[in-house]
C-alpha positions in Angstrom: 0.0 0.0 0.0 1.3 3.4 -1.0 1.1 5.9 1.9 2.2 9.4 2.8 3.0 9.5 6.5 4.8 12.0 8.7 5.4 15.7 8.8 8.2 17.7 7.3 9.0 21.4 6.9 10.8 22.8 3.9 11.8 26.1 2.5 9.9 27.7 -0.4 12.2 29.8 -2.6 11.2 33.0 -4.4 10.1 31.1 -7.5 7.8 28.9 -5.5 10.0 25.8 -5.7 9.9 23.5 -2.7 11.7 20.2 -2.0 9.2 17.3 -1.4 10.0 15.1 1.6 12.1 12.1 0.5 9.6 9.6 1.7 6.9 11.4 -0.2 9.0 11.3 -3.4 9.5 7.6 -3.0 5.7 7.1 -2.7 5.1 9.2 -5.8 7.8 7.1 -7.7 6.2 3.8 -6.6 2.8 5.2 -7.8 4.5 5.4 -11.3 4.6 9.1 -11.6 6.8 12.1 -11.6 4.1 14.6 -10.9 1.5 15.5 -8.3 -1.9 17.0 -8.7 -2.4 20.0 -6.4 -5.8 21.1 -5.2 -6.2 24.0 -2.8 -8.8 23.6 -0.1 -9.9 20.1 -1.1 -10.7 19.2 2.5 -9.2 21.8 4.7 -9.4 25.6 4.0 -6.0 27.3 3.6 -4.2 24.1 2.8 -3.1 22.6 -0.5 -3.9 18.9 -1.0 -1.6 16.9 -3.2 -2.5 13.6 -4.9 -0.6 11.2 -7.1 -2.1 11.2 -10.6 -3.9 7.8 -9.8 -5.0 9.1 -6.4 -6.6 12.1 -8.0 -8.4 10.0 -10.6 -9.7 7.8 -7.8 -10.9 10.8 -5.9 -12.7 12.2 -8.9 -14.3 8.7 -9.6 -15.7 8.7 -6.0 -17.2 12.1 -6.7 -18.7 11.0 -10.0 -20.5 8.1 -8.2 -21.9 10.4 -5.5 -25.6 11.0 -5.1 -25.4 14.8 -5.4 -27.9 16.9 -7.3 -26.8 18.4 -10.6 -26.2 21.8 -9.1 -24.2 20.3 -6.2 -22.1 18.2 -8.7 -21.4 21.3 -10.8 -20.2 23.2 -7.7 -18.0 20.4 -6.6 -16.7 19.8 -10.1 -15.6 23.5 -10.3 -13.5 23.0 -7.2 -12.1 19.5 -8.1 -11.3 20.3 -11.7 -11.2 24.1 -12.0 -8.7 24.6 -9.2 -6.6 21.4 -9.7 -3.1 21.8 -11.2 -0.8 18.9 -12.2 2.8 19.9 -11.4 5.9 17.9 -12.4 8.6 16.9 -10.0 12.0 17.9 -11.2 15.2 15.8 -11.1 16.0 17.2 -7.6 12.6 16.2 -6.2 11.2 19.7 -6.2 7.8 21.0 -7.4 6.8 24.6 -8.2 3.8 25.7 -6.1 1.7 28.1 -8.3 1.6 31.6 -7.0 -2.2 31.6 -6.6 -1.9 28.5 -4.4 1.0 29.9 -2.4 -1.2 33.0 -1.8 -4.3 30.9 -0.9 -2.3 28.9 1.7 -0.4 31.9 3.0 3.0 30.3 2.2 5.8 32.8 2.6 9.0 31.0 2.9 8.2 27.8 4.7 5.9 24.9 3.8 4.8 22.1 6.2 4.1 18.8 4.5 1.6 16.6 6.4 1.0 13.0 5.3 -2.7 11.9 5.2 -2.0 8.3 4.1 -3.4 8.4 0.6 -2.6 12.1 0.0 -0.6 14.9 1.7 -1.3 18.5 2.5 0.9 21.5 2.3 0.3 24.2 5.0 1.8 27.4 6.3 3.4 26.0 9.5 1.7 28.5 11.9 -1.7 27.9 10.4 -1.3 24.2 10.7 -0.3 24.6 14.4 -3.5 26.6 15.1 -5.7 23.9 13.4 -3.9 21.1 15.3 -4.5 22.9 18.6 -8.2 23.2 17.8 -8.8 19.7 16.6 -6.3 17.5 18.5 -8.5 16.7 21.4 -11.5 15.9 19.2 -9.4 13.6 17.0 -8.0 11.9 20.0 -11.4 11.1 21.4 -12.6 9.9 18.0 -9.7 7.5 17.7 -10.1 6.2 21.3 -13.8 5.5 20.6 -13.2 3.6 17.4 -11.9 0.5 19.3 -9.2 -0.3 16.8 -6.8 -3.0 17.8 -3.3 -3.3 16.3 -1.8 -6.7 15.6 1.7 -7.3 14.3 1.0 -11.0 13.7 
C-alpha cells in the first residue's frame, strides 16, 4: 500500500520551488509518476492537498459516483477540476507551487508537508499549528472510541 505519512517542513524559494520530503518522493515514484496534482482547499481551508495522478483519478471517480444533485455536482466539479493543477517533480525532487496556491495557503518562505496516508497536505506552519491545537482533542477522542486493535502477527 502506498502511503504518505509523517510531517516535514521545507523552504519555499522566491520562484515557489519546494523540495518534497524524501519519503513522499518515494511514494510518488512507486505510484508510477513524476508529478502530483495540487488542489487548494480540497478538504481543509487554507491548505493545498496533493495527490498522485492515480489518487486524483480515484478521488474524482468517487465524486462522480456520488448522489449529489446536478447543481451540487457542478459546484464540486468546479472545485475539483477548475482549481486542480498537475505539477511535475524535477530531477531534484522539487515542485513549483503556483503563485495563486501559495497566496491561498499563505505560504511565505516555509511549507509544512503533512501526510494523510493516501494524500498529503501543504500548510503554512503557523496555520497548521493553530488547526492542530483546535482539533487535536477531538481527533484523540474519536480515535479512542473507534476501538481499533493493532496486531503485528
